[in-house]
N, CA, C and O atoms as a Tripos MOL2 file, in Angstrom:
@<TRIPOS>MOLECULE
protein
  280   279    70     0     0
PROTEIN
NO_CHARGES

@<TRIPOS>ATOM
      1 N         -64.7670  -13.9670   25.8620 N.3       1 MET1
      2 CA        -65.7400  -14.3780   24.8870 C.3       1 MET1
      3 C         -65.4090  -13.6920   23.5660 C.2       1 MET1
      4 O         -65.0840  -12.5050   23.5360 O.2       1 MET1
      5 N         -65.4940  -14.4450   22.4870 N.am      2 VAL2
      6 CA        -65.2280  -13.8990   21.1630 C.3       2 VAL2
      7 C         -66.3980  -13.0110   20.7540 C.2       2 VAL2
      8 O         -67.5540  -13.4270   20.8240 O.2       2 VAL2
      9 N         -66.0930  -11.7880   20.3280 N.am      3 LYS3
     10 CA        -67.1420  -10.8100   20.0320 C.3       3 LYS3
     11 C         -67.9720  -11.1700   18.8160 C.2       3 LYS3
     12 O         -69.1810  -10.9360   18.8030 O.2       3 LYS3
     13 N         -67.3420  -11.7400   17.7860 N.am      4 TRP4
     14 CA        -68.0550  -11.9940   16.5450 C.3       4 TRP4
     15 C         -68.9940  -13.1760   16.6100 C.2       4 TRP4
     16 O         -69.8740  -13.2990   15.7580 O.2       4 TRP4
     17 N         -68.8400  -14.0370   17.5740 N.am      5 MET5
     18 CA        -69.5680  -15.2900   17.5960 C.3       5 MET5
     19 C         -70.8930  -15.1740   18.3410 C.2       5 MET5
     20 O         -70.9430  -14.7320   19.4890 O.2       5 MET5
     21 N         -71.9510  -15.5740   17.6710 N.am      6 SER6
     22 CA        -73.2560  -15.6030   18.3240 C.3       6 SER6
     23 C         -73.4010  -16.9240   19.0760 C.2       6 SER6
     24 O         -72.6150  -17.8520   18.8840 O.2       6 SER6
     25 N         -74.4080  -16.9920   19.9260 N.am      7 ASP7
     26 CA        -74.6780  -18.2450   20.6300 C.3       7 ASP7
     27 C         -74.9590  -19.3590   19.6280 C.2       7 ASP7
     28 O         -74.4800  -20.4820   19.7880 O.2       7 ASP7
     29 N         -75.7430  -19.0410   18.5880 N.am      8 TYR8
     30 CA        -76.0900  -20.0260   17.5620 C.3       8 TYR8
     31 C         -74.8320  -20.5440   16.8750 C.2       8 TYR8
     32 O         -74.6810  -21.7510   16.6860 O.2       8 TYR8
     33 N         -73.9220  -19.6330   16.4990 N.am      9 ASP9
     34 CA        -72.6730  -20.0330   15.8500 C.3       9 ASP9
     35 C         -71.8580  -20.9460   16.7620 C.2       9 ASP9
     36 O         -71.3340  -21.9660   16.3150 O.2       9 ASP9
     37 N         -71.7510  -20.5830   18.0280 N.am     10 ALA10
     38 CA        -70.9680  -21.3780   18.9750 C.3      10 ALA10
     39 C         -71.5580  -22.7800   19.1260 C.2      10 ALA10
     40 O         -70.8200  -23.7650   19.1280 O.2      10 ALA10
     41 N         -72.8700  -22.8740   19.2500 N.am     11 ILE11
     42 CA        -73.5290  -24.1750   19.3700 C.3      11 ILE11
     43 C         -73.3190  -24.9820   18.0910 C.2      11 ILE11
     44 O         -73.0120  -26.1730   18.1420 O.2      11 ILE11
     45 N         -73.4850  -24.3260   16.9520 N.am     12 GLY12
     46 CA        -73.3220  -25.0090   15.6710 C.3      12 GLY12
     47 C         -71.9240  -25.5550   15.4660 C.2      12 GLY12
     48 O         -71.7570  -26.6750   14.9820 O.2      12 GLY12
     49 N         -70.9130  -24.7710   15.8330 N.am     13 ILE13
     50 CA        -69.5250  -25.2330   15.7160 C.3      13 ILE13
     51 C         -69.2820  -26.3840   16.6890 C.2      13 ILE13
     52 O         -68.6490  -27.3770   16.3310 O.2      13 ILE13
     53 N         -69.7800  -26.2540   17.9090 N.am     14 ALA14
     54 CA        -69.5910  -27.3060   18.9130 C.3      14 ALA14
     55 C         -70.2610  -28.6100   18.4730 C.2      14 ALA14
     56 O         -69.6990  -29.6900   18.6540 O.2      14 ALA14
     57 N         -71.4560  -28.5090   17.8980 N.am     15 GLU15
     58 CA        -72.1790  -29.7110   17.4690 C.3      15 GLU15
     59 C         -71.7080  -30.2160   16.1110 C.2      15 GLU15
     60 O         -71.9310  -31.3770   15.7680 O.2      15 GLU15
     61 N         -71.0590  -29.3530   15.3390 N.am     16 GLY16
     62 CA        -70.5210  -29.7830   14.0560 C.3      16 GLY16
     63 C         -71.3890  -29.4860   12.8470 C.2      16 GLY16
     64 O         -71.0570  -29.9110   11.7400 O.2      16 GLY16
     65 N         -72.5030  -28.7620   13.0250 N.am     17 PHE17
     66 CA        -73.3150  -28.4460   11.8550 C.3      17 PHE17
     67 C         -72.9430  -27.1060   11.2340 C.2      17 PHE17
     68 O         -73.5120  -26.7170   10.2140 O.2      17 PHE17
     69 N         -71.9970  -26.3990   11.8400 N.am     18 ILE18
     70 CA        -71.3980  -25.2070   11.2390 C.3      18 ILE18
     71 C         -69.8960  -25.4730   11.1570 C.2      18 ILE18
     72 O         -69.2480  -25.8010   12.1500 O.2      18 ILE18
     73 N         -69.3610  -25.3210    9.9370 N.am     19 ALA19
     74 CA        -67.9320  -25.5540    9.7340 C.3      19 ALA19
     75 C         -67.1200  -24.3970   10.3120 C.2      19 ALA19
     76 O         -67.6000  -23.2670   10.3990 O.2      19 ALA19
     77 N         -65.8970  -24.6930   10.6990 N.am     20 HIS20
     78 CA        -64.9850  -23.6600   11.1770 C.3      20 HIS20
     79 C         -63.7440  -23.6670   10.2920 C.2      20 HIS20
     80 O         -63.3480  -24.7070    9.7660 O.2      20 HIS20
     81 N         -63.1390  -22.4930   10.1370 N.am     21 ASP21
     82 CA        -61.9980  -22.3280    9.2390 C.3      21 ASP21
     83 C         -60.6850  -22.8280    9.8220 C.2      21 ASP21
     84 O         -59.7950  -23.2540    9.0860 O.2      21 ASP21
     85 N         -60.5670  -22.7760   11.1270 N.am     22 ARG22
     86 CA        -59.3120  -23.1760   11.7680 C.3      22 ARG22
     87 C         -59.6430  -23.8390   13.1070 C.2      22 ARG22
     88 O         -60.6820  -23.5550   13.7040 O.2      22 ARG22
     89 N         -58.7630  -24.7180   13.5740 N.am     23 PRO23
     90 CA        -59.0280  -25.4310   14.8300 C.3      23 PRO23
     91 C         -59.2820  -24.5050   16.0120 C.2      23 PRO23
     92 O         -60.0750  -24.8360   16.8930 O.2      23 PRO23
     93 N         -58.6210  -23.3490   16.0440 N.am     24 SER24
     94 CA        -58.8100  -22.4520   17.1820 C.3      24 SER24
     95 C         -60.2550  -21.9640   17.2860 C.2      24 SER24
     96 O         -60.7160  -21.6390   18.3790 O.2      24 SER24
     97 N         -60.9720  -21.9090   16.1640 N.am     25 GLN25
     98 CA        -62.3790  -21.4850   16.2220 C.3      25 GLN25
     99 C         -63.2210  -22.4700   17.0180 C.2      25 GLN25
    100 O         -64.1840  -22.0720   17.6740 O.2      25 GLN25
    101 N         -62.8730  -23.7430   16.9690 N.am     26 TYR26
    102 CA        -63.5830  -24.7530   17.7470 C.3      26 TYR26
    103 C         -63.4730  -24.4390   19.2390 C.2      26 TYR26
    104 O         -64.4670  -24.4720   19.9640 O.2      26 TYR26
    105 N         -62.2570  -24.1350   19.6840 N.am     27 TYR27
    106 CA        -62.0490  -23.8230   21.0960 C.3      27 TYR27
    107 C         -62.6330  -22.4590   21.4570 C.2      27 TYR27
    108 O         -63.0940  -22.2690   22.5830 O.2      27 TYR27
    109 N         -62.6210  -21.5170   20.5330 N.am     28 GLU28
    110 CA        -63.2640  -20.2180   20.7690 C.3      28 GLU28
    111 C         -64.7720  -20.4050   20.9550 C.2      28 GLU28
    112 O         -65.3880  -19.7500   21.7950 O.2      28 GLU28
    113 N         -65.3510  -21.2990   20.1670 N.am     29 ALA29
    114 CA        -66.7880  -21.5800   20.3050 C.3      29 ALA29
    115 C         -67.0830  -22.1680   21.6830 C.2      29 ALA29
    116 O         -68.0400  -21.7640   22.3440 O.2      29 ALA29
    117 N         -66.2660  -23.1150   22.1070 N.am     30 TRP30
    118 CA        -66.4710  -23.7090   23.4310 C.3      30 TRP30
    119 C         -66.2430  -22.6920   24.5380 C.2      30 TRP30
    120 O         -66.9650  -22.6850   25.5350 O.2      30 TRP30
    121 N         -65.2390  -21.8300   24.3680 N.am     31 GLN31
    122 CA        -64.9980  -20.8010   25.3770 C.3      31 GLN31
    123 C         -66.1920  -19.8630   25.4570 C.2      31 GLN31
    124 O         -66.5610  -19.4270   26.5470 O.2      31 GLN31
    125 N         -66.7970  -19.5480   24.3320 N.am     32 HIS32
    126 CA        -68.0060  -18.7130   24.3090 C.3      32 HIS32
    127 C         -69.1280  -19.3950   25.1050 C.2      32 HIS32
    128 O         -69.8020  -18.7560   25.9130 O.2      32 HIS32
    129 N         -69.3180  -20.6950   24.8670 N.am     33 LEU33
    130 CA        -70.3640  -21.4290   25.5880 C.3      33 LEU33
    131 C         -70.0860  -21.4730   27.0880 C.2      33 LEU33
    132 O         -71.0110  -21.3930   27.8960 O.2      33 LEU33
    133 N         -68.8250  -21.5980   27.4550 N.am     34 ILE34
    134 CA        -68.4460  -21.6210   28.8740 C.3      34 ILE34
    135 C         -68.6760  -20.2500   29.5060 C.2      34 ILE34
    136 O         -69.3160  -20.1420   30.5530 O.2      34 ILE34
    137 N         -68.1480  -19.1980   28.8630 N.am     35 ASP35
    138 CA        -68.2390  -17.8470   29.4270 C.3      35 ASP35
    139 C         -69.6720  -17.3460   29.4980 C.2      35 ASP35
    140 O         -70.0340  -16.6380   30.4370 O.2      35 ASP35
    141 N         -70.4890  -17.7060   28.5170 N.am     36 SER36
    142 CA        -71.8810  -17.2350   28.4970 C.3      36 SER36
    143 C         -72.7700  -18.0440   29.4460 C.2      36 SER36
    144 O         -73.8770  -17.6220   29.7780 O.2      36 SER36
    145 N         -72.2770  -19.2140   29.8790 N.am     37 GLY37
    146 CA        -73.0640  -20.0830   30.7440 C.3      37 GLY37
    147 C         -73.9130  -21.0850   29.9850 C.2      37 GLY37
    148 O         -74.5420  -21.9500   30.5950 O.2      37 GLY37
    149 N         -73.9400  -20.9810   28.6660 N.am     38 LEU38
    150 CA        -74.7580  -21.9020   27.8770 C.3      38 LEU38
    151 C         -74.3150  -23.3530   28.0240 C.2      38 LEU38
    152 O         -75.1420  -24.2650   28.0010 O.2      38 LEU38
    153 N         -73.0160  -23.5630   28.1750 N.am     39 ALA39
    154 CA        -72.5160  -24.9360   28.2870 C.3      39 ALA39
    155 C         -73.1820  -25.6840   29.4360 C.2      39 ALA39
    156 O         -73.2980  -26.9090   29.4020 O.2      39 ALA39
    157 N         -73.6150  -24.9480   30.4460 N.am     40 TRP40
    158 CA        -74.1920  -25.5880   31.6390 C.3      40 TRP40
    159 C         -75.7040  -25.6930   31.5620 C.2      40 TRP40
    160 O         -76.3170  -26.3120   32.4330 O.2      40 TRP40
    161 N         -76.3310  -25.0990   30.5330 N.am     41 THR41
    162 CA        -77.7880  -25.1320   30.4420 C.3      41 THR41
    163 C         -78.2930  -25.9730   29.2740 C.2      41 THR41
    164 O         -79.4780  -26.3030   29.2140 O.2      41 THR41
    165 N         -77.4070  -26.3190   28.3520 N.am     42 LEU42
    166 CA        -77.8010  -27.1510   27.2150 C.3      42 LEU42
    167 C         -77.7650  -28.6160   27.6320 C.2      42 LEU42
    168 O         -77.6090  -28.9280   28.8130 O.2      42 LEU42
    169 N         -77.9090  -29.5070   26.6680 N.am     43 GLN43
    170 CA        -77.8750  -30.9430   26.9640 C.3      43 GLN43
    171 C         -76.6320  -31.2880   27.7860 C.2      43 GLN43
    172 O         -75.6080  -30.6100   27.6990 O.2      43 GLN43
    173 N         -76.7340  -32.3260   28.5640 N.am     44 GLY44
    174 CA        -75.6800  -32.6930   29.4970 C.3      44 GLY44
    175 C         -74.2950  -32.8570   28.9040 C.2      44 GLY44
    176 O         -73.3040  -32.5460   29.5660 O.2      44 GLY44
    177 N         -74.2010  -33.3360   27.6740 N.am     45 TRP45
    178 CA        -72.8790  -33.5660   27.0950 C.3      45 TRP45
    179 C         -72.1250  -32.2660   26.8830 C.2      45 TRP45
    180 O         -70.8940  -32.2630   26.8820 O.2      45 TRP45
    181 N         -72.8460  -31.1490   26.7020 N.am     46 PHE46
    182 CA        -72.1690  -29.8610   26.5530 C.3      46 PHE46
    183 C         -71.3670  -29.5460   27.8180 C.2      46 PHE46
    184 O         -70.1870  -29.2020   27.7420 O.2      46 PHE46
    185 N         -72.0000  -29.6630   28.9570 N.am     47 GLY47
    186 CA        -71.3180  -29.3820   30.2200 C.3      47 GLY47
    187 C         -70.1760  -30.3370   30.4810 C.2      47 GLY47
    188 O         -69.1110  -29.9320   30.9460 O.2      47 GLY47
    189 N         -70.3960  -31.6090   30.1800 N.am     48 ARG48
    190 CA        -69.3320  -32.6000   30.3970 C.3      48 ARG48
    191 C         -68.1440  -32.3350   29.4790 C.2      48 ARG48
    192 O         -66.9930  -32.4140   29.9100 O.2      48 ARG48
    193 N         -68.4200  -32.0220   28.2120 N.am     49 HIS49
    194 CA        -67.3280  -31.7440   27.2820 C.3      49 HIS49
    195 C         -66.6130  -30.4490   27.6630 C.2      49 HIS49
    196 O         -65.3870  -30.3650   27.5810 O.2      49 HIS49
    197 N         -67.3720  -29.4500   28.0750 N.am     50 ALA50
    198 CA        -66.7670  -28.1850   28.5060 C.3      50 ALA50
    199 C         -65.8220  -28.4270   29.6770 C.2      50 ALA50
    200 O         -64.7150  -27.8880   29.7010 O.2      50 ALA50
    201 N         -66.2440  -29.2270   30.6400 N.am     51 MET51
    202 CA        -65.3760  -29.5390   31.7890 C.3      51 MET51
    203 C         -64.1140  -30.2720   31.3330 C.2      51 MET51
    204 O         -63.0270  -30.0090   31.8480 O.2      51 MET51
    205 N         -64.2490  -31.1770   30.3830 N.am     52 SER52
    206 CA        -63.0800  -31.8920   29.8620 C.3      52 SER52
    207 C         -62.0930  -30.9270   29.2190 C.2      52 SER52
    208 O         -60.8850  -31.0370   29.4260 O.2      52 SER52
    209 N         -62.6110  -29.9750   28.4340 N.am     53 LEU53
    210 CA        -61.7430  -29.0000   27.7800 C.3      53 LEU53
    211 C         -61.0340  -28.1170   28.8060 C.2      53 LEU53
    212 O         -59.8690  -27.7650   28.6250 O.2      53 LEU53
    213 N         -61.7350  -27.7620   29.8780 N.am     54 ILE54
    214 CA        -61.1260  -26.9560   30.9420 C.3      54 ILE54
    215 C         -60.0460  -27.7730   31.6490 C.2      54 ILE54
    216 O         -58.9450  -27.2740   31.8850 O.2      54 ILE54
    217 N         -60.3530  -29.0160   31.9850 N.am     55 GLU55
    218 CA        -59.3920  -29.8690   32.6860 C.3      55 GLU55
    219 C         -58.1460  -30.1370   31.8420 C.2      55 GLU55
    220 O         -57.0500  -30.2810   32.3840 O.2      55 GLU55
    221 N         -58.3090  -30.2050   30.5150 N.am     56 GLU56
    222 CA        -57.1850  -30.4450   29.6100 C.3      56 GLU56
    223 C         -56.4050  -29.1630   29.3110 C.2      56 GLU56
    224 O         -55.3620  -29.2090   28.6590 O.2      56 GLU56
    225 N         -56.9050  -28.0240   29.7850 N.am     57 GLY57
    226 CA        -56.2250  -26.7580   29.5630 C.3      57 GLY57
    227 C         -56.4840  -26.1450   28.1950 C.2      57 GLY57
    228 O         -55.7950  -25.2060   27.7970 O.2      57 GLY57
    229 N         -57.4670  -26.6640   27.4740 N.am     58 LEU58
    230 CA        -57.7900  -26.1460   26.1430 C.3      58 LEU58
    231 C         -58.7470  -24.9650   26.2060 C.2      58 LEU58
    232 O         -58.8080  -24.1590   25.2780 O.2      58 LEU58
    233 N         -59.4910  -24.8660   27.2970 N.am     59 CYS59
    234 CA        -60.3720  -23.7260   27.5690 C.3      59 CYS59
    235 C         -60.1550  -23.3200   29.0230 C.2      59 CYS59
    236 O         -59.5700  -24.0630   29.8110 O.2      59 CYS59
    237 N         -60.6360  -22.1360   29.3580 N.am     60 GLN60
    238 CA        -60.4860  -21.6280   30.7220 C.3      60 GLN60
    239 C         -61.8200  -21.6780   31.4500 C.2      60 GLN60
    240 O         -62.8830  -21.6990   30.8300 O.2      60 GLN60
    241 N         -61.7470  -21.6970   32.7700 N.am     61 SER61
    242 CA        -62.9530  -21.6220   33.5890 C.3      61 SER61
    243 C         -63.6970  -20.3400   33.2450 C.2      61 SER61
    244 O         -63.0960  -19.3820   32.7590 O.2      61 SER61
    245 N         -65.0000  -20.3180   33.4960 N.am     62 PRO62
    246 CA        -65.7570  -19.0980   33.2030 C.3      62 PRO62
    247 C         -65.1630  -17.9060   33.9380 C.2      62 PRO62
    248 O         -64.7450  -18.0050   35.0910 O.2      62 PRO62
    249 N         -65.1380  -16.7980   33.2510 N.am     63 LYS63
    250 CA        -64.6320  -15.5670   33.8590 C.3      63 LYS63
    251 C         -65.6940  -15.0190   34.8010 C.2      63 LYS63
    252 O         -66.8560  -14.8660   34.4240 O.2      63 LYS63
    253 N         -65.2890  -14.7300   36.0130 N.am     64 LYS64
    254 CA        -66.2240  -14.1730   36.9870 C.3      64 LYS64
    255 C         -66.3350  -12.6620   36.7680 C.2      64 LYS64
    256 O         -65.3370  -11.9620   36.6010 O.2      64 LYS64
    257 N         -67.5580  -12.1950   36.7740 N.am     65 ILE65
    258 CA        -67.7930  -10.7650   36.6110 C.3      65 ILE65
    259 C         -67.8040  -10.1320   37.9940 C.2      65 ILE65
    260 O         -68.5910  -10.5160   38.8590 O.2      65 ILE65
    261 N         -66.9400   -9.1790   38.1880 N.am     66 LYS66
    262 CA        -66.8400   -8.5140   39.4820 C.3      66 LYS66
    263 C         -67.9700   -7.5010   39.6190 C.2      66 LYS66
    264 O         -68.2050   -6.6920   38.7210 O.2      66 LYS66
    265 N         -68.6510   -7.5510   40.7290 N.am     67 ALA67
    266 CA        -69.7330   -6.6080   40.9900 C.3      67 ALA67
    267 C         -69.1570   -5.2260   41.2470 C.2      67 ALA67
    268 O         -68.1250   -5.0990   41.9060 O.2      67 ALA67
    269 N         -69.8050   -4.2000   40.7390 N.am     68 PRO68
    270 CA        -69.2990   -2.8460   40.9880 C.3      68 PRO68
    271 C         -69.3800   -2.5110   42.4720 C.2      68 PRO68
    272 O         -70.3040   -2.9260   43.1710 O.2      68 PRO68
    273 N         -68.4100   -1.7630   42.9270 N.am     69 THR69
    274 CA        -68.4030   -1.3390   44.3260 C.3      69 THR69
    275 C         -69.2480   -0.0820   44.4740 C.2      69 THR69
    276 O         -69.3760    0.7150   43.5450 O.2      69 THR69
    277 N         -69.8000    0.0700   45.6220 N.am     70 GLU70
    278 CA        -70.6670    1.2390   45.8680 C.3      70 GLU70
    279 C         -69.8650    2.4320   46.2700 C.2      70 GLU70
    280 O         -70.4270    3.5000   46.5140 O.2      70 GLU70
@<TRIPOS>BOND
     1     1     2 1
     2     2     3 1
     3     3     4 2
     4     3     5 am
     5     5     6 1
     6     6     7 1
     7     7     8 2
     8     7     9 am
     9     9    10 1
    10    10    11 1
    11    11    12 2
    12    11    13 am
    13    13    14 1
    14    14    15 1
    15    15    16 2
    16    15    17 am
    17    17    18 1
    18    18    19 1
    19    19    20 2
    20    19    21 am
    21    21    22 1
    22    22    23 1
    23    23    24 2
    24    23    25 am
    25    25    26 1
    26    26    27 1
    27    27    28 2
    28    27    29 am
    29    29    30 1
    30    30    31 1
    31    31    32 2
    32    31    33 am
    33    33    34 1
    34    34    35 1
    35    35    36 2
    36    35    37 am
    37    37    38 1
    38    38    39 1
    39    39    40 2
    40    39    41 am
    41    41    42 1
    42    42    43 1
    43    43    44 2
    44    43    45 am
    45    45    46 1
    46    46    47 1
    47    47    48 2
    48    47    49 am
    49    49    50 1
    50    50    51 1
    51    51    52 2
    52    51    53 am
    53    53    54 1
    54    54    55 1
    55    55    56 2
    56    55    57 am
    57    57    58 1
    58    58    59 1
    59    59    60 2
    60    59    61 am
    61    61    62 1
    62    62    63 1
    63    63    64 2
    64    63    65 am
    65    65    66 1
    66    66    67 1
    67    67    68 2
    68    67    69 am
    69    69    70 1
    70    70    71 1
    71    71    72 2
    72    71    73 am
    73    73    74 1
    74    74    75 1
    75    75    76 2
    76    75    77 am
    77    77    78 1
    78    78    79 1
    79    79    80 2
    80    79    81 am
    81    81    82 1
    82    82    83 1
    83    83    84 2
    84    83    85 am
    85    85    86 1
    86    86    87 1
    87    87    88 2
    88    87    89 am
    89    89    90 1
    90    90    91 1
    91    91    92 2
    92    91    93 am
    93    93    94 1
    94    94    95 1
    95    95    96 2
    96    95    97 am
    97    97    98 1
    98    98    99 1
    99    99   100 2
   100    99   101 am
   101   101   102 1
   102   102   103 1
   103   103   104 2
   104   103   105 am
   105   105   106 1
   106   106   107 1
   107   107   108 2
   108   107   109 am
   109   109   110 1
   110   110   111 1
   111   111   112 2
   112   111   113 am
   113   113   114 1
   114   114   115 1
   115   115   116 2
   116   115   117 am
   117   117   118 1
   118   118   119 1
   119   119   120 2
   120   119   121 am
   121   121   122 1
   122   122   123 1
   123   123   124 2
   124   123   125 am
   125   125   126 1
   126   126   127 1
   127   127   128 2
   128   127   129 am
   129   129   130 1
   130   130   131 1
   131   131   132 2
   132   131   133 am
   133   133   134 1
   134   134   135 1
   135   135   136 2
   136   135   137 am
   137   137   138 1
   138   138   139 1
   139   139   140 2
   140   139   141 am
   141   141   142 1
   142   142   143 1
   143   143   144 2
   144   143   145 am
   145   145   146 1
   146   146   147 1
   147   147   148 2
   148   147   149 am
   149   149   150 1
   150   150   151 1
   151   151   152 2
   152   151   153 am
   153   153   154 1
   154   154   155 1
   155   155   156 2
   156   155   157 am
   157   157   158 1
   158   158   159 1
   159   159   160 2
   160   159   161 am
   161   161   162 1
   162   162   163 1
   163   163   164 2
   164   163   165 am
   165   165   166 1
   166   166   167 1
   167   167   168 2
   168   167   169 am
   169   169   170 1
   170   170   171 1
   171   171   172 2
   172   171   173 am
   173   173   174 1
   174   174   175 1
   175   175   176 2
   176   175   177 am
   177   177   178 1
   178   178   179 1
   179   179   180 2
   180   179   181 am
   181   181   182 1
   182   182   183 1
   183   183   184 2
   184   183   185 am
   185   185   186 1
   186   186   187 1
   187   187   188 2
   188   187   189 am
   189   189   190 1
   190   190   191 1
   191   191   192 2
   192   191   193 am
   193   193   194 1
   194   194   195 1
   195   195   196 2
   196   195   197 am
   197   197   198 1
   198   198   199 1
   199   199   200 2
   200   199   201 am
   201   201   202 1
   202   202   203 1
   203   203   204 2
   204   203   205 am
   205   205   206 1
   206   206   207 1
   207   207   208 2
   208   207   209 am
   209   209   210 1
   210   210   211 1
   211   211   212 2
   212   211   213 am
   213   213   214 1
   214   214   215 1
   215   215   216 2
   216   215   217 am
   217   217   218 1
   218   218   219 1
   219   219   220 2
   220   219   221 am
   221   221   222 1
   222   222   223 1
   223   223   224 2
   224   223   225 am
   225   225   226 1
   226   226   227 1
   227   227   228 2
   228   227   229 am
   229   229   230 1
   230   230   231 1
   231   231   232 2
   232   231   233 am
   233   233   234 1
   234   234   235 1
   235   235   236 2
   236   235   237 am
   237   237   238 1
   238   238   239 1
   239   239   240 2
   240   239   241 am
   241   241   242 1
   242   242   243 1
   243   243   244 2
   244   243   245 am
   245   245   246 1
   246   246   247 1
   247   247   248 2
   248   247   249 am
   249   249   250 1
   250   250   251 1
   251   251   252 2
   252   251   253 am
   253   253   254 1
   254   254   255 1
   255   255   256 2
   256   255   257 am
   257   257   258 1
   258   258   259 1
   259   259   260 2
   260   259   261 am
   261   261   262 1
   262   262   263 1
   263   263   264 2
   264   263   265 am
   265   265   266 1
   266   266   267 1
   267   267   268 2
   268   267   269 am
   269   269   270 1
   270   270   271 1
   271   271   272 2
   272   271   273 am
   273   273   274 1
   274   274   275 1
   275   275   276 2
   276   275   277 am
   277   277   278 1
   278   278   279 1
   279   279   280 2
@<TRIPOS>SUBSTRUCTURE
     1 MET1         2 RESIDUE 1 A MET
     2 VAL2         6 RESIDUE 1 A VAL
     3 LYS3        10 RESIDUE 1 A LYS
     4 TRP4        14 RESIDUE 1 A TRP
     5 MET5        18 RESIDUE 1 A MET
     6 SER6        22 RESIDUE 1 A SER
     7 ASP7        26 RESIDUE 1 A ASP
     8 TYR8        30 RESIDUE 1 A TYR
     9 ASP9        34 RESIDUE 1 A ASP
    10 ALA10       38 RESIDUE 1 A ALA
    11 ILE11       42 RESIDUE 1 A ILE
    12 GLY12       46 RESIDUE 1 A GLY
    13 ILE13       50 RESIDUE 1 A ILE
    14 ALA14       54 RESIDUE 1 A ALA
    15 GLU15       58 RESIDUE 1 A GLU
    16 GLY16       62 RESIDUE 1 A GLY
    17 PHE17       66 RESIDUE 1 A PHE
    18 ILE18       70 RESIDUE 1 A ILE
    19 ALA19       74 RESIDUE 1 A ALA
    20 HIS20       78 RESIDUE 1 A HIS
    21 ASP21       82 RESIDUE 1 A ASP
    22 ARG22       86 RESIDUE 1 A ARG
    23 PRO23       90 RESIDUE 1 A PRO
    24 SER24       94 RESIDUE 1 A SER
    25 GLN25       98 RESIDUE 1 A GLN
    26 TYR26      102 RESIDUE 1 A TYR
    27 TYR27      106 RESIDUE 1 A TYR
    28 GLU28      110 RESIDUE 1 A GLU
    29 ALA29      114 RESIDUE 1 A ALA
    30 TRP30      118 RESIDUE 1 A TRP
    31 GLN31      122 RESIDUE 1 A GLN
    32 HIS32      126 RESIDUE 1 A HIS
    33 LEU33      130 RESIDUE 1 A LEU
    34 ILE34      134 RESIDUE 1 A ILE
    35 ASP35      138 RESIDUE 1 A ASP
    36 SER36      142 RESIDUE 1 A SER
    37 GLY37      146 RESIDUE 1 A GLY
    38 LEU38      150 RESIDUE 1 A LEU
    39 ALA39      154 RESIDUE 1 A ALA
    40 TRP40      158 RESIDUE 1 A TRP
    41 THR41      162 RESIDUE 1 A THR
    42 LEU42      166 RESIDUE 1 A LEU
    43 GLN43      170 RESIDUE 1 A GLN
    44 GLY44      174 RESIDUE 1 A GLY
    45 TRP45      178 RESIDUE 1 A TRP
    46 PHE46      182 RESIDUE 1 A PHE
    47 GLY47      186 RESIDUE 1 A GLY
    48 ARG48      190 RESIDUE 1 A ARG
    49 HIS49      194 RESIDUE 1 A HIS
    50 ALA50      198 RESIDUE 1 A ALA
    51 MET51      202 RESIDUE 1 A MET
    52 SER52      206 RESIDUE 1 A SER
    53 LEU53      210 RESIDUE 1 A LEU
    54 ILE54      214 RESIDUE 1 A ILE
    55 GLU55      218 RESIDUE 1 A GLU
    56 GLU56      222 RESIDUE 1 A GLU
    57 GLY57      226 RESIDUE 1 A GLY
    58 LEU58      230 RESIDUE 1 A LEU
    59 CYS59      234 RESIDUE 1 A CYS
    60 GLN60      238 RESIDUE 1 A GLN
    61 SER61      242 RESIDUE 1 A SER
    62 PRO62      246 RESIDUE 1 A PRO
    63 LYS63      250 RESIDUE 1 A LYS
    64 LYS64      254 RESIDUE 1 A LYS
    65 ILE65      258 RESIDUE 1 A ILE
    66 LYS66      262 RESIDUE 1 A LYS
    67 ALA67      266 RESIDUE 1 A ALA
    68 PRO68      270 RESIDUE 1 A PRO
    69 THR69      274 RESIDUE 1 A THR
    70 GLU70      278 RESIDUE 1 A GLU
């Protein structure tokens, strides 16, 4: 997940109401939505588009957080 990007920024870039400086920021925004889980809780097209980006290799599957061992 990109550290500088807020959830609002990621949603705005994905929806197009916030401009991005370079194409990679678009994919960083989507990766943020995927990693944070937001892509799966927003309107249905977010999840469908996120899956398309993953299938095309433009984004990665959500990173699994490993539980600490006792």
